[in-house]
TORMIDO-397452 format. One record per residue (C-alpha): residue number from 1; residue in three letters; x, y, z. Coordinates in pm, whole numbers, plus 32768, in hexadecimal, padded with zeros to 4 digits. Layout:
N
[NUM, ALA, [X, Y, Z]]
...
This chain:
74
[1, UNK, [8000, 8000, 8000]]
[2, UNK, [8067, 8168, 7FCC]]
[3, UNK, [8027, 8233, 8105]]
[4, UNK, [8082, 83A4, 8107]]
[5, UNK, [8166, 836D, 7FDE]]
[6, UNK, [8229, 8247, 8071]]
[7, UNK, [820D, 80DA, 8009]]
[8, UNK, [81BA, 7FDA, 8116]]
[9, UNK, [819B, 7E62, 80FA]]
[10, UNK, [8064, 7DE0, 81AB]]
[11, UNK, [7FC1, 7C8C, 81CD]]
[12, UNK, [7E4F, 7C6F, 8180]]
[13, UNK, [7DA9, 7BAC, 829A]]
[14, UNK, [7C3B, 7BBE, 8233]]
[15, UNK, [7B5A, 7C4D, 8122]]
[16, UNK, [79E2, 7C6B, 813A]]
[17, UNK, [78C7, 7D11, 807B]]
[18, UNK, [7819, 7E2D, 8132]]
[19, UNK, [7718, 7E69, 801E]]
[20, UNK, [7799, 7FC2, 7FBA]]
[21, UNK, [7904, 7F55, 7FB8]]
[22, UNK, [7A00, 7E57, 802D]]
[23, UNK, [7AAC, 7E61, 817C]]
[24, UNK, [7BFF, 7DC5, 81A1]]
[25, UNK, [7CD9, 7D98, 82D1]]
[26, UNK, [7E49, 7DE3, 8297]]
[27, UNK, [7F5B, 7D6E, 8380]]
[28, UNK, [8086, 7E58, 8398]]
[29, UNK, [81E6, 7DFC, 840B]]
[30, UNK, [8234, 7E03, 8581]]
[31, UNK, [8317, 7F32, 8565]]
[32, UNK, [8211, 8010, 84BD]]
[33, UNK, [8130, 80E6, 8593]]
[34, UNK, [8071, 81AC, 848F]]
[35, UNK, [7F4F, 827B, 8514]]
[36, UNK, [7E36, 82B7, 841F]]
[37, UNK, [7D35, 83CD, 8417]]
[38, UNK, [7BC8, 8374, 83DB]]
[39, UNK, [7B85, 8350, 8266]]
[40, UNK, [7CF5, 8372, 8209]]
[41, UNK, [7D2C, 82E9, 80AA]]
[42, UNK, [7E49, 81FF, 804C]]
[43, UNK, [7EAB, 817C, 7EF7]]
[44, UNK, [7EB8, 800E, 7E96]]
[45, UNK, [7FA6, 7FEB, 7D6C]]
[46, UNK, [7F3B, 7EF5, 7C62]]
[47, UNK, [7DD0, 7EF7, 7CD2]]
[48, UNK, [7D49, 7FA1, 7B9B]]
[49, UNK, [7C82, 80E2, 7B80]]
[50, UNK, [7BF4, 80C1, 7CDE]]
[51, UNK, [7D4C, 809C, 7D7A]]
[52, UNK, [7CED, 8162, 7EAE]]
[53, UNK, [7C8A, 80F2, 800B]]
[54, UNK, [7C09, 81C4, 812B]]
[55, UNK, [7C6F, 8186, 8294]]
[56, UNK, [7B44, 80FC, 8354]]
[57, UNK, [7BBA, 8084, 84AB]]
[58, UNK, [7CA3, 7FB5, 8581]]
[59, UNK, [7BC7, 7E7D, 85AA]]
[60, UNK, [7CB3, 7DD6, 86A0]]
[61, UNK, [7D70, 7E4B, 87D0]]
[62, UNK, [7EC9, 7E05, 8741]]
[63, UNK, [7EDE, 7F47, 866F]]
[64, UNK, [7F97, 7E82, 8562]]
[65, UNK, [7E4D, 7E27, 84BD]]
[66, UNK, [7DA2, 7F3E, 83FF]]
[67, UNK, [7C54, 7F29, 834A]]
[68, UNK, [7C29, 7FDD, 8201]]
[69, UNK, [7AFC, 8011, 811D]]
[70, UNK, [7B09, 7FFB, 7FA4]]
[71, UNK, [79D0, 809F, 7F18]]
[72, UNK, [7919, 7FED, 7DFD]]
[73, UNK, [78C1, 813C, 7D62]]
[74, UNK, [7A15, 81E7, 7D7E]]
């Protein structure tokens, strides 16, 4: 993912359909402690025209897992 202009390697843990878009949970490396603002957009290279995901939440307590939303309507 490209976050604030920097490339980061993440592991996709889960993807699910929310009706209006797809949520996916990304696992970041231990050393990274990136704080996201609500609705902050990140790029997903190689994902086509809709290569953008918005920060949604931290669904787990570990802070390494971050949930993003990819809108179906861009």
